[in-house]
C-alpha positions in Angstrom: 256.1 137.7 182.4 253.3 138.9 180.5 249.8 140.4 181.7 246.4 139.5 181.4 243.7 142.2 181.4 239.8 142.1 181.8 237.9 143.7 178.7 235.3 144.8 181.1 237.2 146.4 184.0 240.5 146.9 182.3 242.0 145.4 185.5 245.3 143.8 184.8 246.8 140.8 186.6 250.3 139.5 186.4 250.7 136.1 185.3 253.7 134.3 187.0 255.4 131.7 184.9 258.1 130.7 187.3 261.7 131.7 187.4 263.8 131.7 184.1 265.5 128.2 183.7 269.1 128.1 184.7 270.6 125.2 182.6 272.6 126.0 179.8 272.9 124.0 176.6 270.4 121.1 177.7 267.8 123.8 178.2 268.5 125.6 175.1 267.9 122.3 173.2 264.7 121.8 175.0 263.3 125.1 174.1 264.4 124.6 170.4 262.4 121.3 170.6 259.4 123.2 171.8 259.1 124.9 168.2 258.5 121.8 166.6 255.1 120.5 164.7 253.6 119.0 167.7 254.0 122.3 169.8 252.8 124.3 166.9 249.7 122.0 166.6 249.2 122.5 170.2 249.5 126.0 170.1 247.1 126.4 167.2 244.7 124.3 169.3 244.9 126.5 172.3 244.6 129.7 170.2 241.5 128.4 168.6 239.9 127.7 172.0 240.9 131.0 173.4 239.2 132.6 170.3 236.1 130.6 170.6 235.6 131.7 174.3 236.1 135.2 173.3 233.4 134.9 170.7 231.2 133.0 173.0 231.1 136.0 175.4 229.0 137.8 172.9 226.2 135.5 172.6 224.3 137.1 175.2 224.4 140.3 173.3 223.5 138.7 170.1 220.3 137.3 171.7 219.0 140.7 173.0 216.8 141.5 169.9 214.8 138.0 170.6 214.2 138.9 174.0 213.3 142.5 173.2 210.9 141.3 170.6 209.4 138.6 172.9 209.0 141.1 175.8 207.4 143.7 173.6 205.1 141.2 172.2 204.0 139.9 175.4 203.3 143.3 176.9 201.5 144.4 173.8 199.2 141.3 174.1 198.5 142.0 177.8 197.7 145.5 177.0 195.1 144.5 174.4 193.6 141.4 176.4 193.4 143.0 179.9 190.6 145.7 179.1 188.7 143.1 177.2 188.1 140.8 180.2 185.3 143.3 181.5 183.5 141.7 178.6 184.1 138.2 179.6 182.0 136.1 182.0 182.7 136.5 185.4 183.7 132.7 185.9 186.3 133.3 183.2 187.7 136.8 184.0 189.5 136.1 187.3 191.4 132.9 186.0 192.5 134.8 182.8 193.4 137.8 184.8 195.6 135.5 187.1 197.0 134.0 184.1 198.1 137.4 182.6 199.4 138.3 186.0 201.7 135.3 186.1 202.6 136.1 182.5 203.9 139.4 183.6 206.0 137.8 186.4 207.5 135.4 183.9 208.5 138.5 181.9 210.0 140.1 185.0 212.0 136.9 185.7 213.1 136.7 182.2 214.4 140.2 182.3 216.1 139.6 185.8 217.7 136.5 184.4 219.0 138.5 181.4 220.4 141.2 183.4 222.3 138.7 185.6 223.8 137.4 182.5 224.8 140.7 181.3 226.3 141.7 184.6 228.7 138.7 184.3 230.1 139.9 181.0 233.8 140.6 180.4 236.7 138.4 179.5 240.2 137.8 180.5 242.5 138.7 177.6 246.1 138.8 176.9 248.1 141.9 177.5 248.1 144.8 175.1 250.5 144.9 172.2 252.8 147.7 173.8 253.1 145.5 177.0 253.6 142.4 174.9 256.5 144.1 172.9 258.0 145.4 176.2 258.0 141.9 177.9 259.3 140.2 174.9 262.3 142.8 175.0 262.8 141.7 178.7 262.8 138.1 177.8 265.4 138.6 175.1 267.7 140.4 177.5 267.4 137.8 180.2 268.0 135.0 177.5 271.1 136.7 176.1 272.5 137.1 179.7 271.8 133.6 180.5 273.0 132.1 177.3 276.1 134.2 176.6 277.8 131.7 174.6 275.1 130.7 172.4 275.1 131.9 168.6 272.7 134.3 167.5 270.7 131.5 165.7 270.3 129.6 169.1 269.4 132.7 170.9 266.7 133.7 168.6 265.2 130.3 168.9 265.4 130.1 172.5 263.9 133.8 172.8 260.9 132.7 170.3 260.1 129.6 172.2 260.1 131.5 175.5 257.9 134.2 174.3 255.6 131.8 172.4 255.3 129.7 175.5 254.6 132.5 177.8 251.8 133.9 175.5 250.3 130.3 175.2 250.4 129.9 178.9 248.4 133.2 179.1 245.8 131.8 176.6 245.4 128.7 178.6 244.6 130.6 182.0 242.2 133.1 180.2 240.5 130.3 178.3 239.9 128.4 181.5 238.3 131.5 183.3 236.5 132.6 180.3 235.0 129.1 179.9 233.7 129.1 183.3 232.3 132.7 183.0 230.5 131.8 179.8 229.0 128.8 181.2 227.5 131.1 184.0 226.3 133.5 181.4 224.7 130.7 179.3 223.0 129.3 182.5 221.4 132.6 183.3 220.6 133.3 179.4 219.0 129.8 179.1 216.7 130.6 182.3 215.8 133.9 180.8 214.7 132.0 177.6 212.7 129.3 179.4 210.8 132.1 181.3 210.2 134.2 178.3 209.1 131.2 176.2 206.7 130.3 179.0 205.4 133.8 179.1 204.8 133.8 175.2 202.9 130.4 175.5 200.8 131.8 178.2 200.1 134.9 176.5 198.9 133.0 173.5 196.7 130.9 175.7 195.3 133.9 177.7 194.4 135.5 174.2 192.5 132.4 173.1 190.7 132.2 176.4 189.8 135.8 176.4 188.3 135.4 173.0 186.4 132.2 173.8 185.2 133.8 176.9 183.6 136.7 175.1 186.3 139.2 174.8 188.3 140.5 171.8 185.0 140.6 169.7 
């Protein structure tokens, strides 16, 4: 009934929740029961999980300063150490140069993994407010036609339960997809982190070895 849309591409997908139930009074009683305390608790839980996945989508962006700082420090250290290798003993210069080359490779791998995480950004969200209002009006019209003999209070309860149920169903679908996407993003981000930490450790080792070999005097 309502729509889901991707924040990244703004592509919209229709979420089919099935046909409108046809039973009269028994269906109305069931919908009224859905507005109870248990249903409200479950709706709050679904909403919390939905918002958590939306927030987790930003974790890659929040970690960018660390990667930028680590990458810059690594390249700065290599720029300082590499020219000094000419002063190192020949037996040390080649291994240290190989270590620095591996260092650069790890940084490149880290950047590649981070880009892979960034490419996978974008979440599935509920429809814009205008579309929600339009769909709510459609639900209200269909409910009034189906339960023509119901009182205004009964109609309001049924409409509210249907709108809430439809919106919660959207959040469930969106949460499941966003959770899977966030897992993929975190996997690539973790790979980038491991590669960058390895590069930093190798950089420190390269600087120490260069100093011990006669460079950086």
